[in-house]
N, C-alpha and C positions, 0 to 999 in steps of 0.2 A: 603364397601360403604364409611365409615368414612375415611379409609385410602386414597381412591381415591380423596375425597374432600380435604383432607389435602395436597395431592400432587399437585392438581390443584391450591389450595390457595397459596402454596409456590411458584409455578411457576409464578402465577399472581403477587406476591410481587416482585419477581426478575425482571419481565418485567416492573413493575411500577418504581422500583428504577433505572432501566436502561434508561427508555424513558421519565420519568416525567421531568427531566431537559430540554430535547430537546423540549418537548411539551410547557414548559414555555417559552423557547426561541422563538419558532414559534409564540406563542400568543403575545409576546412583539414586534415582528416584524410588527404586525398589529395594535399596540397601538399608537394612535395619540399623546399621552403624552410621554415625555421623561422620566418621572418618572416611575420606576419599581413598585411602590406601588400604582399607581393610573391609572385607566382605563379612557382614554380620548376619546374613540370612535374608530371605525374601520377606518383604512386608509391604502392606498398603497403608502403614501408619502415617506416612507423610502426606498422602492424598487426603486422609481424614482430617489431619491437622491443617492442611491447606484450606479446607472448607470451613474450618473454625477460626482461622486467622483473619481478624477483622481488618487489620492493616493491609494485608495482601488483597483481600476482596474489595476494599475501598479503592485501592490503587488500580485493580483490574477494571472495576466499573468506570472509573475516570478515564482510563486508557481506552476502553472500548467506546465510550461516549465521544471522546475527543476524536478518535480515529474515524468512527462512522460519520459524525457530523462534518468534520473537516473534509473527508473524502466526498461526501454528498455535495457540499458547497463547491469544492474544487471541480467536481464533475459537471455541475450545472454551469458554473462560470467558464470553465475550460471549454465545454462544448459550444457555448455561445461565442466565445472568442475564436474557436476554430472555424465556425461558420462564417464569422465576419472576416477572418483572415483569408478564407478560401475565395471570397468574393472580391478581394483587393486586387489591384494591379500588381505587376511583377515587382517593381521597386519597393512600394510600401510593404508588400508581403515579405520580401527579403529582409527589410528592416525589422519587421515584427518577429520574424523567425530568429533573427540574431538576438533580439531582446529576450525571446522565450528561452533561448539556449543558455543565457547567462546564469540563471539559477542552477542549471544542471551542471555546468562546468565549475561553478563557484564552490568553495569549501563551505561545509555546513556551519563551521564555527564563524565564518565571515557573515553568513546569512543571519545566524542567531544574534551575534553582537550588533549588527547593523539594525535589526528589527528592535532589539532592546533599546538602543540609542534613539531610534525613531519614536518609540513609545514614551521615553523620557522627554523628548523634545516637544511632543504635543500634549504632555501631561496626562497620558493614558496609563491608568494604574495596571500593574501586572496582576494576572490572575487567570482564571479559566478562559475568559474572552480573549485575552492577549495571546495565549497559546493556540486557541482555535483559529484566530486570524493568521497567526504566523504559519501554522501547519497548512492552512488553506493556500496561502500565497506561495509557500515553498513547493507544494506538490501539484499546483495547477498546471505547470508546464508539461508534466508527464501526461496529463489528460489531453492537453492540446495536441501533443505529438502522437497520441494514440488515436485521436479522432480524425485528424487531418488526412491521413492516408485513405481512410474509408470515404471521406468526402470527395476525394479525387477520383475514387472508383465509381461514384454515383453519377447518374445522368441528370443534368439540370433541366432537360427538356420535359421530363415527367413532372417536375415541380411547377414549371411554367405552364404546362397543360392544365394542371389542377387550378392554377390561378385564372387561366382563361375561361375555365368552366364555372367560375364564380366562387371558388373556395377562398376563404380568408387566408392570409399568409400564415397565420399561426396554425390554423387547421391543416393547411397543406404541409407545413413543416412536421407536425406530429403524425400525420397520416402517411406522408410520402417519404420524407427525408429521414426522420428518426428511425423507422424500422430498418432502413438500409445501413445506417451507421451505428446501430445499437451494439453490435459486437465490439466496435472500437470504444464506445462509451462504457460498456461493461468492463473491458480490459483496463481502461483508464481509472475507473472507480476501484477495481480490485488492486491496481498498482498503488494508487493513492492511499487506500486503506491499509495495505501492507506496510508501506513506508511510514505512515503515521503511527502504526501500531507499535513499532520498536524505535521510534525517533527519540533520541536523548539530547543531542547537542542543542537543537533549536528549542526544545521544551525546557531545558535547563536554564537557558538565558532569558526566556520570556515568561517564566512562571514566578509565583511568590511561594512563601513557605507553606501556605495552606493547600496548595495544589501538588499532589503527588501521583505520578504515573509509575508503571511497573519498572521502566528504565531508570527513573530517578531513585526508586526504592532499592533496586538491586545495586545501583552505584553506591548508595549510602551504606548498604550492608557489606560491601567489599572491604571496608575498613576493619570490621570486627568479625568477618566470616559470613559467608552466605549460608542461610538456613536451608535444609533439605526440602522444605516446602516449595522453595523457588524451583528446585529441580522438577518436582512433580507438576507445578504449574506450567513450566516451560515444555515439558513433555506433552501435556494436554493441549497446549496451544499449537505445538508442531503437528500433532495428530489431526487436530481440527483443520488446520490450514492445508495439510496434505489431502485430507478427504475432500475439501472444497475444490482444490485444484483438479483432483481426479474427476469429480462430478462435472466441473465446468468444461474440462477438456473432452470428456465423453459426450456432453451435450453439443459442443461445437462440432465434434466429429460426426455425430448423427445429423446435425443440421446441414453440414457440408455434403453428406451422403445423400440426403433427401434432395438437396439442390441439384446435385449431379444427376440423380434419377429423373428429375423433372425436365432437365435439359435434353435428356435422351428421348 
């Protein structure tokens, strides 16, 4: 009994440390006063001003476009790379896995500076394209590591049977392999999208002055004080991500339940 209470108390402390800052942020987004130490009453003013702030909206649009496009590219390239690695022999696959793990273990500042130096070396101008390529390269390993376990769970005999029946390899992949590994592909895409959404270090080193994302705008505002509109935007983004996670998890649970019922 005591052990169970201690375990629940520990988990409760972890949850408090994780979500207390977000709760404070959400409360401040409804505070009529700009002061973080004084409650000025409930208001939705900051949400209205957020929708009228052109700088924040432009940064939000750029951030969403970069995150979605880089996540899509990373998902396509990462899935193809995972399929190729799954067909390799043990030694080449081990080498490729070690190479894939390097960006995960590397510090983001090292990745950002190295990519910036690479762009300068090949005379590639910094801008939207440079940030897009950098985010794609940095988050592709997460997709590979999400898809590989699903590929190992699939049976290659079904794919080979489709080829023996005359199906082209591309059609067999999309009809046989992709539906089996789609949960891993979706997880990789969501992970890449989330990481690109709030990336600052890599974006900071690979962009020019004309490209601004939410992370760079917030960093610039810390010098003179963060406006309450940022609190409102952060609260909206957290709520949207939370709803998406709940929907995805519920859909996965329903799919697993249906699969279990079919096996019975």
